[in-house]
C-alpha positions in Angstrom: 63.0 -32.0 -146.6 59.3 -31.5 -146.7 57.1 -31.7 -149.8 57.1 -28.4 -151.8 54.3 -26.0 -150.9 53.2 -23.4 -153.4 53.1 -20.5 -150.9 52.5 -17.7 -153.5 51.5 -17.7 -157.2 50.9 -14.5 -159.1 51.0 -12.7 -162.4 53.8 -10.2 -162.8 52.3 -6.8 -163.8 53.8 -3.7 -165.3 54.2 -2.1 -161.8 56.7 -4.9 -161.0 58.9 -4.1 -164.0 62.3 -2.4 -164.1 62.2 1.3 -165.0 64.8 1.1 -167.7 64.5 -0.6 -171.2 65.8 -4.1 -171.6 66.7 -5.7 -175.0 66.3 -9.5 -174.9 67.8 -11.8 -177.5 65.4 -12.2 -180.5 63.4 -9.1 -179.6 64.8 -6.9 -182.3 66.1 -3.3 -181.9 63.1 -2.1 -179.8 63.7 -2.0 -176.1 61.3 -3.9 -173.9 60.1 -2.4 -170.7 59.0 -5.7 -169.3 61.6 -7.4 -167.2 60.8 -7.7 -163.6 62.8 -5.9 -160.9 64.9 -8.4 -158.9 63.9 -6.7 -155.6 60.2 -7.6 -156.3 61.2 -11.3 -156.7 63.3 -11.0 -153.5 60.4 -9.6 -151.5 58.1 -12.4 -152.7 60.8 -15.0 -151.8 60.9 -13.6 -148.2 57.1 -13.5 -148.0 56.6 -17.0 -149.4 59.2 -18.4 -147.1 57.6 -16.9 -144.0 54.1 -18.1 -145.0 55.5 -21.6 -145.5 57.5 -21.5 -142.3 54.4 -20.6 -140.3 52.5 -23.4 -142.0 55.2 -26.0 -141.3 55.5 -25.1 -137.6 51.7 -25.1 -137.2 51.4 -28.5 -138.9 54.0 -29.9 -136.5 52.2 -28.6 -133.4 54.7 -25.9 -132.8 54.6 -22.5 -131.1 51.1 -21.0 -131.9 52.0 -17.3 -131.5 55.6 -17.0 -132.6 56.2 -14.4 -135.2 59.0 -14.9 -137.8 61.7 -12.5 -138.5 64.1 -12.9 -141.4 67.7 -13.5 -140.4 69.3 -14.3 -143.7 68.6 -14.9 -147.4 71.3 -17.1 -148.8 72.6 -16.9 -152.3 70.1 -15.7 -154.9 71.3 -15.8 -158.5 68.8 -15.0 -161.2 69.1 -17.6 -164.0 66.6 -16.1 -166.4 64.6 -12.9 -166.6 61.0 -12.8 -165.5 58.7 -10.8 -167.8 55.5 -8.9 -167.4 52.7 -11.4 -167.8 54.6 -14.4 -166.5 52.9 -16.4 -163.8 55.5 -16.9 -161.0 55.3 -19.6 -158.4 57.2 -19.6 -155.1 57.5 -23.2 -154.0 58.7 -23.8 -150.5 60.1 -26.7 -148.5 61.8 -27.1 -145.2 65.6 -27.3 -145.3 66.2 -27.4 -141.6 64.5 -26.7 -138.3 66.5 -25.7 -135.2 65.4 -24.9 -131.7 64.3 -21.3 -132.5 64.9 -21.1 -136.3 63.6 -22.6 -139.5 65.4 -22.6 -142.8 63.1 -22.7 -145.9 64.2 -23.5 -149.5 62.3 -21.4 -152.0 62.3 -22.4 -155.7 61.0 -19.7 -158.0 59.4 -20.9 -161.3 58.0 -18.7 -164.1 55.4 -19.9 -166.5 55.5 -18.2 -169.9 53.0 -19.6 -172.4 53.8 -23.4 -172.6 57.2 -22.9 -171.0 58.1 -23.3 -167.3 61.4 -21.7 -166.4 63.5 -22.0 -163.2 64.2 -18.4 -162.3 66.1 -18.8 -159.0 66.1 -20.4 -155.6 67.2 -19.4 -152.2 67.4 -20.5 -148.6 65.9 -18.2 -146.1 66.5 -18.4 -142.4 63.7 -17.2 -140.0 63.8 -17.0 -136.2 60.6 -17.3 -134.2 60.2 -14.5 -131.7 57.8 -13.5 -128.9 56.8 -10.0 -129.8 55.5 -9.3 -126.3 58.8 -10.2 -124.6 61.3 -7.6 -123.7 63.8 -7.5 -126.5 61.5 -9.7 -128.7 63.3 -12.8 -127.5 63.6 -16.0 -129.7 61.2 -18.8 -128.7 61.4 -22.5 -129.2 59.4 -23.4 -132.3 58.5 -27.0 -131.6 57.5 -28.7 -128.4 60.3 -30.5 -126.5 60.4 -34.2 -127.3 
């Protein structure tokens, strides 16, 4: 596995939040409109993985014009809520490289004040394609050795 690469790091804003109130332990009777919608985290997982996949293939002298399409996002289980104001990091490393695919491991960490929380992790499988080919055919990612 490669060294983790922080592909994306951002502050969660109110527009990322769930549209319904959430009551968290220790927050009292007032609902909190500040937990982040899981779909936002999923979209950043996919984006971070593709950024890191492109970087890894480029650093290894791979296919210069391949585009990556997502084939699978494997098991995402949210371990702790992300709140508005948290700084969230999407740290990526290579799990596997096949002939036309690359699997990235993405660890999602949330910084809240002095705390760093492990939010979730996922493996995302991407296939490199040639967008100019008929049927957008998969292409070998790395040169033959």
